[in-house]
DRENNULO-341916 format. One line per 2 residues: number of its first residue (from 1); for each residue z, x, y of C-alpha. Coordinates in steps of 0.1 Angstrom, whole numbers, always signed. Example, Ala and Ser with C-alpha at 12.3 -4.5 7.8 and 13.67 -1.06 7.14 Angstrom:
// residues 2
1> +78/+123/-45; +71/+137/-11
This chain:
// residues 689
1> +995/-71/+65; +968/-58/+42
3> +981/-40/+12; +960/-8/+17
5> +983/+15/-4; +995/-10/-30
7> +960/-16/-44; +956/+20/-54
9> +979/+20/-85; +984/+59/-85
11> +999/+75/-115; +1033/+93/-111
13> +1049/+120/-133; +1065/+96/-157
15> +1033/+79/-170; +1031/+48/-148
17> +1018/+39/-114; +1043/+47/-88
19> +1056/+73/-64; +1068/+107/-78
21> +1091/+98/-108; +1099/+61/-101
23> +1075/+32/-107; +1065/+8/-80
25> +1052/-28/-82; +1015/-18/-83
27> +993/-15/-115; +961/+2/-124
29> +933/-21/-112; +916/-43/-138
31> +885/-26/-151; +896/+9/-142
33> +910/+38/-162; +930/+68/-152
35> +937/+102/-167; +966/+123/-154
37> +984/+156/-161; +1016/+171/-147
39> +1039/+200/-156; +1072/+182/-154
41> +1090/+176/-187; +1126/+169/-197
43> +1148/+159/-226; +1141/+177/-259
45> +1111/+194/-244; +1134/+213/-220
47> +1155/+242/-230; +1183/+225/-212
49> +1182/+188/-219; +1198/+180/-185
51> +1174/+201/-165; +1136/+198/-160
53> +1113/+223/-176; +1077/+233/-173
55> +1054/+218/-199; +1025/+194/-204
57> +1026/+157/-197; +993/+139/-205
59> +987/+103/-195; +958/+80/-201
61> +960/+45/-185; +938/+14/-183
63> +938/-18/-164; +930/-38/-195
65> +937/-71/-178; +945/-82/-142
67> +982/-74/-133; +987/-55/-166
69> +989/-18/-171; +989/+1/-204
71> +995/+38/-206; +993/+62/-235
73> +1016/+93/-228; +1018/+125/-248
75> +1046/+150/-238; +1048/+186/-250
77> +1065/+218/-241; +1049/+248/-226
79> +1028/+253/-258; +1004/+226/-269
81> +1003/+241/-304; +1039/+230/-312
83> +1052/+195/-315; +1047/+167/-290
85> +1057/+130/-285; +1032/+102/-282
87> +1044/+70/-265; +1031/+39/-247
89> +1042/+25/-214; +1036/-11/-202
91> +1039/-28/-168; +1034/-64/-159
93> +1029/-73/-122; +1038/-108/-110
95> +1003/-123/-101; +1016/-137/-67
97> +1037/-125/-39; +1073/-138/-38
99> +1074/-132/-1; +1048/-120/+24
101> +1041/-84/+16; +1065/-83/-14
103> +1053/-76/-50; +1073/-76/-82
105> +1068/-60/-116; +1087/-54/-148
107> +1079/-27/-174; +1091/-4/-201
109> +1086/+33/-210; +1081/+43/-246
111> +1074/+8/-260; +1079/+3/-297
113> +1076/+36/-316; +1099/+50/-342
115> +1114/+79/-321; +1119/+66/-286
117> +1124/+97/-265; +1120/+80/-231
119> +1128/+43/-237; +1136/+27/-203
121> +1133/-9/-192; +1130/-17/-155
123> +1123/-42/-128; +1110/-32/-94
125> +1099/-47/-62; +1078/-31/-34
127> +1074/-42/+2; +1042/-33/+20
129> +1041/-31/+58; +1010/-15/+72
131> +1007/+20/+59; +1044/+21/+48
133> +1058/+8/+16; +1093/+8/+3
135> +1103/+4/-34; +1136/-5/-50
137> +1143/-12/-86; +1169/-12/-114
139> +1164/+3/-149; +1182/+6/-182
141> +1178/+39/-200; +1180/+39/-238
143> +1160/+70/-247; +1168/+100/-269
145> +1154/+126/-246; +1188/+137/-233
147> +1213/+127/-206; +1190/+130/-176
149> +1197/+92/-169; +1164/+90/-149
151> +1158/+54/-139; +1192/+44/-153
153> +1206/+21/-127; +1194/+17/-91
155> +1164/+37/-79; +1142/+36/-49
157> +1118/+54/-25; +1094/+51/+4
159> +1057/+62/+8; +1039/+66/+41
161> +1001/+69/+41; +995/+92/+71
163> +958/+93/+64; +935/+77/+38
165> +938/+111/+19; +974/+120/+25
167> +1007/+102/+16; +1043/+115/+22
169> +1069/+104/-4; +1107/+104/-6
171> +1126/+89/-36; +1159/+88/-56
173> +1150/+84/-93; +1187/+80/-104
175> +1188/+116/-116; +1177/+136/-85
177> +1164/+133/-50; +1127/+141/-47
179> +1102/+146/-19; +1065/+153/-21
181> +1030/+146/-10; +999/+130/-26
183> +966/+145/-14; +934/+125/-24
185> +898/+133/-22; +885/+115/+9
187> +865/+83/+5; +828/+88/+2
189> +829/+122/-15; +831/+110/-51
191> +809/+84/-68; +816/+48/-59
193> +849/+36/-74; +860/+71/-85
195> +892/+87/-71; +910/+120/-76
197> +943/+132/-62; +969/+158/-65
199> +1007/+152/-66; +1033/+178/-55
201> +1070/+172/-58; +1101/+191/-46
203> +1132/+182/-65; +1168/+186/-55
205> +1176/+192/-91; +1168/+227/-104
207> +1147/+234/-135; +1157/+256/-164
209> +1141/+286/-147; +1154/+276/-112
211> +1121/+260/-104; +1123/+231/-80
213> +1087/+221/-75; +1063/+204/-98
215> +1027/+193/-96; +1001/+172/-112
217> +965/+158/-110; +951/+123/-113
219> +916/+110/-119; +906/+73/-118
221> +873/+59/-128; +857/+24/-129
223> +847/+12/-164; +819/-10/-152
225> +799/-21/-122; +818/-40/-95
227> +808/-74/-106; +818/-65/-142
229> +853/-58/-130; +860/-94/-122
231> +869/-120/-148; +844/-148/-153
233> +869/-174/-140; +869/-154/-107
235> +831/-152/-104; +816/-174/-77
237> +792/-195/-97; +772/-225/-84
239> +768/-259/-101; +741/-260/-127
241> +708/-270/-111; +695/-305/-119
243> +660/-291/-126; +673/-274/-158
245> +689/-304/-174; +663/-306/-202
247> +688/-297/-230; +687/-304/-266
249> +704/-290/-297; +687/-265/-320
251> +659/-281/-340; +661/-272/-377
253> +624/-275/-384; +599/-287/-359
255> +597/-317/-336; +565/-336/-342
257> +563/-345/-305; +557/-308/-297
259> +528/-305/-320; +504/-325/-297
261> +482/-306/-273; +489/-312/-236
263> +465/-334/-216; +447/-315/-188
265> +460/-340/-163; +496/-329/-169
267> +510/-311/-139; +517/-275/-146
269> +501/-275/-180; +474/-252/-192
271> +442/-258/-212; +438/-245/-247
273> +414/-217/-236; +439/-207/-209
275> +467/-208/-234; +450/-182/-255
277> +447/-159/-225; +483/-166/-216
279> +495/-157/-251; +476/-124/-249
281> +491/-116/-215; +526/-124/-227
283> +522/-101/-256; +509/-73/-235
285> +538/-76/-210; +565/-79/-238
287> +551/-48/-256; +549/-29/-224
289> +586/-36/-218; +594/-19/-251
291> +598/-50/-272; +580/-50/-306
293> +567/-73/-334; +559/-99/-308
295> +546/-133/-321; +539/-163/-300
297> +531/-199/-309; +526/-229/-286
299> +535/-265/-293; +527/-289/-265
301> +545/-275/-235; +569/-253/-254
303> +562/-217/-262; +580/-200/-291
305> +583/-163/-286; +596/-141/-314
307> +603/-104/-309; +624/-74/-319
309> +644/-52/-296; +633/-16/-297
311> +649/+2/-268; +678/-18/-253
313> +704/-8/-278; +735/-5/-257
315> +735/-42/-252; +709/-66/-265
317> +715/-88/-234; +692/-64/-215
319> +664/-71/-240; +670/-108/-237
321> +669/-105/-199; +636/-87/-199
323> +620/-113/-223; +634/-142/-202
325> +620/-127/-170; +585/-121/-185
327> +584/-156/-199; +596/-172/-167
329> +571/-151/-146; +540/-159/-168
331> +545/-195/-178; +539/-227/-157
333> +570/-238/-139; +573/-270/-159
335> +569/-254/-194; +597/-245/-217
337> +601/-214/-238; +622/-205/-268
339> +630/-168/-274; +637/-158/-310
341> +653/-124/-311; +650/-108/-345
343> +661/-78/-364; +639/-67/-393
345> +624/-102/-393; +658/-120/-394
347> +664/-143/-365; +697/-133/-349
349> +697/-152/-316; +678/-180/-300
351> +676/-189/-263; +655/-215/-246
353> +650/-233/-213; +625/-241/-186
355> +605/-214/-169; +613/-227/-134
357> +651/-228/-139; +653/-193/-155
359> +630/-178/-129; +653/-191/-101
361> +684/-178/-118; +669/-143/-123
363> +657/-141/-87; +691/-151/-74
365> +681/-184/-59; +695/-206/-87
367> +725/-209/-110; +727/-203/-147
369> +705/-229/-164; +717/-252/-192
371> +699/-238/-222; +696/-238/-260
373> +716/-208/-272; +722/-203/-309
375> +735/-174/-329; +718/-168/-363
377> +693/-196/-358; +667/-211/-381
379> +633/-196/-378; +613/-217/-353
381> +579/-200/-360; +556/-220/-383
383> +539/-200/-410; +502/-201/-406
385> +483/-215/-436; +454/-200/-454
387> +445/-164/-464; +463/-163/-498
389> +493/-184/-491; +530/-173/-493
391> +525/-144/-517; +498/-128/-496
393> +519/-133/-464; +549/-117/-481
395> +528/-87/-492; +514/-82/-458
397> +549/-83/-444; +561/-56/-468
399> +531/-33/-459; +539/-39/-422
401> +576/-28/-426; +567/+2/-448
403> +544/+16/-421; +570/+43/-414
405> +591/+27/-387; +625/+45/-392
407> +653/+49/-367; +673/+81/-366
409> +707/+78/-348; +729/+108/-338
411> +766/+101/-330; +799/+120/-331
413> +825/+114/-358; +860/+124/-350
415> +891/+126/-372; +921/+134/-351
417> +958/+133/-346; +976/+130/-313
419> +1012/+136/-304; +1024/+149/-338
421> +1050/+175/-348; +1021/+199/-353
423> +1005/+198/-319; +993/+177/-290
425> +958/+172/-303; +943/+182/-337
427> +908/+173/-345; +878/+176/-369
429> +845/+169/-351; +812/+163/-368
431> +777/+151/-359; +765/+122/-380
433> +729/+112/-385; +720/+77/-397
435> +684/+73/-409; +675/+36/-413
437> +642/+28/-429; +631/-9/-429
439> +615/-20/-462; +607/-57/-459
441> +621/-87/-442; +659/-82/-439
443> +659/-51/-462; +666/-15/-452
445> +676/+18/-467; +703/+38/-449
447> +712/+74/-455; +740/+90/-436
449> +748/+127/-434; +776/+146/-415
451> +774/+181/-401; +809/+195/-394
453> +809/+210/-359; +843/+219/-347
455> +878/+218/-361; +913/+228/-349
457> +933/+251/-372; +955/+224/-387
459> +923/+208/-402; +914/+241/-419
461> +931/+259/-448; +939/+288/-425
463> +960/+266/-402; +994/+277/-389
465> +1010/+248/-409; +989/+255/-440
467> +961/+231/-431; +983/+200/-430
469> +954/+178/-421; +927/+194/-443
471> +923/+163/-465; +914/+142/-434
473> +887/+166/-421; +851/+154/-417
475> +832/+176/-442; +795/+184/-442
477> +775/+163/-466; +758/+131/-474
479> +781/+101/-469; +760/+69/-475
481> +729/+62/-495; +727/+24/-493
483> +700/-2/-497; +708/-35/-481
485> +693/-70/-481; +701/-95/-453
487> +696/-132/-459; +692/-158/-431
489> +708/-190/-442; +705/-209/-409
491> +730/-229/-389; +749/-197/-380
493> +752/-183/-415; +740/-147/-423
495> +748/-126/-454; +742/-89/-462
497> +745/-74/-497; +745/-36/-500
499> +743/-13/-530; +745/+24/-534
501> +768/+54/-525; +795/+46/-499
503> +818/+71/-480; +805/+101/-501
505> +826/+93/-532; +821/+56/-540
507> +794/+39/-560; +790/+1/-561
509> +783/-28/-539; +796/-46/-508
511> +790/-81/-494; +794/-91/-458
513> +789/-128/-448; +794/-143/-414
515> +793/-178/-399; +791/-183/-361
517> +790/-221/-354; +786/-239/-321
519> +788/-219/-289; +799/-187/-306
521> +836/-187/-296; +845/-188/-333
523> +832/-163/-358; +843/-163/-394
525> +836/-133/-417; +842/-123/-453
527> +839/-87/-466; +841/-79/-503
529> +836/-46/-520; +834/-35/-557
531> +835/+3/-556; +847/+30/-579
533> +851/+67/-574; +822/+88/-587
535> +845/+115/-600; +871/+92/-616
537> +859/+56/-624; +895/+45/-629
539> +900/+48/-591; +887/+16/-576
541> +884/+4/-540; +880/-33/-542
543> +885/-49/-508; +889/-87/-503
545> +890/-94/-466; +887/-125/-444
547> +883/-123/-406; +883/-147/-377
549> +873/-139/-342; +878/-161/-311
551> +861/-153/-278; +878/-164/-246
553> +848/-171/-223; +869/-176/-191
555> +884/-141/-194; +856/-122/-213
557> +880/-112/-240; +884/-118/-278
559> +909/-116/-305; +901/-105/-341
561> +924/-113/-370; +916/-97/-404
563> +938/-101/-435; +936/-93/-472
565> +932/-62/-493; +916/-33/-474
567> +895/-3/-486; +924/+15/-502
569> +935/-17/-518; +965/-19/-494
571> +974/-54/-485; +981/-63/-449
573> +965/-76/-417; +952/-64/-385
575> +951/-79/-350; +927/-65/-325
577> +925/-78/-289; +894/-67/-270
579> +887/-69/-233; +850/-65/-223
581> +842/-47/-190; +805/-43/-189
583> +794/-23/-219; +829/-8/-222
585> +856/-24/-244; +893/-18/-243
587> +914/-26/-274; +950/-34/-281
589> +959/-31/-318; +986/-42/-341
591> +984/-38/-379; +1006/-40/-409
593> +1000/-24/-443; +1023/-22/-473
595> +1054/-24/-451; +1043/-1/-424
597> +1036/-15/-389; +1015/+2/-363
599> +1005/-4/-327; +978/+13/-307
601> +952/+13/-280; +916/+22/-280
603> +883/+21/-263; +846/+16/-271
605> +820/+32/-249; +782/+36/-250
607> +770/+72/-254; +733/+67/-245
609> +714/+53/-216; +710/+15/-215
611> +673/+19/-224; +664/+44/-252
613> +631/+62/-256; +603/+47/-275
615> +590/+59/-309; +576/+94/-313
617> +552/+97/-343; +566/+64/-356
619> +602/+76/-355; +628/+64/-329
621> +656/+89/-321; +686/+73/-305
623> +722/+80/-298; +751/+58/-306
625> +750/+25/-287; +788/+24/-290
627> +815/+48/-300; +851/+37/-306
629> +883/+58/-305; +918/+45/-313
631> +952/+60/-310; +980/+44/-330
633> +1017/+51/-336; +1040/+39/-364
635> +1067/+14/-355; +1102/+9/-367
637> +1131/+31/-376; +1111/+52/-401
639> +1110/+85/-385; +1080/+100/-368
641> +1059/+104/-399; +1021/+103/-402
643> +1003/+77/-423; +966/+80/-429
645> +942/+54/-442; +958/+20/-437
647> +937/-11/-429; +903/+5/-433
649> +873/-18/-433; +849/-10/-462
651> +816/-14/-443; +791/+13/-432
653> +779/+16/-396; +747/-3/-404
655> +763/-36/-410; +758/-72/-398
657> +781/-65/-369; +764/-34/-357
659> +729/-34/-371; +721/-71/-364
661> +745/-87/-340; +749/-59/-314
663> +786/-52/-319; +794/-89/-323
665> +781/-97/-288; +751/-118/-296
667> +768/-152/-291; +763/-180/-265
669> +799/-177/-253; +796/-139/-246
671> +763/-144/-228; +777/-172/-206
673> +807/-151/-198; +785/-122/-188
675> +756/-141/-173; +754/-119/-142
677> +743/-91/-165; +711/-110/-173
679> +701/-111/-137; +711/-74/-131
681> +692/-63/-162; +660/-81/-152
683> +662/-67/-117; +667/-32/-131
685> +643/-31/-160; +619/-60/-154
687> +613/-68/-117; +610/-32/-107
689> +580/-28/-130
């Protein structure tokens, strides 16, 4: 029987997918996120620990990987201004059916943490038959919330989908008998992939105010397009076409064989006069597609095309796709091209192949071609001789970059706490402006200023608790005044040296150096800082960090390991697992600093359209191509105390990672894992025009 109900993974009132209070064997679908709220609370948030009370139960869930569900839960009493409890729930679904129609899952409420109010481990199986499903499980309760004993021992329930928008539910959660309904917005009303529902529960167990009914709402949204919510190993991909098997490794220098001019008798070739016209046409098309600083050279039947990405800032793959499509459309089928994507004159990515193979791939009639793909490549453009030599060429380049081409970026900055003894959510919100002015090849001046916008009372001196978070607020003022110079070292090596004012109070210099060899699965990085406080030079912030990233091409995920001395000179390490779903990234975090251990979840989302506006009066105004927000909790038996400032990386937003390598996504492995995005981007931004 088709599992029409199981696939939904609806949130219940305990912060997990399930019925009313009990979990079932479903999980939130991979590539989706859910936000839910209900008014049922118990334990220390109830005036009688053995009875339910009204309150606020907030849940945020994500299908970070197939068959895995992660939920952040924050429980508070009737007032959100008082204390609350932040916890994380985890569920793992067996990836295959034990028997026909049966699914199995194990999970835990309130994983880790230092004050485990709701800690419960459980195993559950669900049987799906048509529109009816039945669930039975066994749990072990070890929480501190009180003696409700919910999910302690055997629990079970049934759910019947009377309509696609209505389900009727009966359950025994080990503490009380419950009945209820789930009413969903009918299919086709909301955007594709979006779902909304309301849950109403009648409990046989009375609340502290003799209340017996509870309710909640649930929203679920997709984090990417449909094809992006499938792992690369599950994507139907054809064998590589034989026509594209013209592969060679990156040439460091020039191949003399390519310096000869093609003979007119060669099939698919162009004459020298026609080549001049073709170069002019390519330039016009690339500039019209919002690419800039386009330079083209031709060697035999290979075309070297260098350009910089002006507008496709959410993901530079969109710029690559447009450039590939224009080259494949304009060049003879048998010719090859090599695209050299640059940032302020520094090559950051190279991609090459045959026009025919790439054209067939982008049109959907061919598979992904074998191609040259190199991160941080050697410059393939030959410097033209004459006209004053190297010095004159360098001076012309400086004048070109000084021709007022700044970029101004607006983005939010948020300092916040979640689930503390002082409230559900406290925050200090500001608007940050980054003005980046290029100076010459690889050099830029970056000035950053914050404007405080909105703060909760606990971030102000007038707060109820005396402004307990005032030191962590985002204050109005200039934060960075930094000049940086980036060096292209070739063979995957790039280094940036920065000098100036960092984080409002530090003067000094930082160094960031990265090496991305081979196909880009591995990336090694070193970050060093030599900073001292402008008010007290005896206060130093000298970081010494080494980092390694590995990209799992089959699953479109990566793991980052960073260790050493961080910004506040605290020794430790940080493990960051990231799952890519389109331009959204989900993060699982574990870090340790000076004896404190932390775990958390987070997300990175784009805040602007995929294609930004062009320049106005020489200035480009953009939003943040990505914005990250993390929530962490301290682990261990240390009490529920707050710790600010551990494991901070001493690098400004305009860094090698963000300013040059598009959030660390300009690698061959990432592009192969997300190859469908190239075709979709060309059909969206290129073919339509």
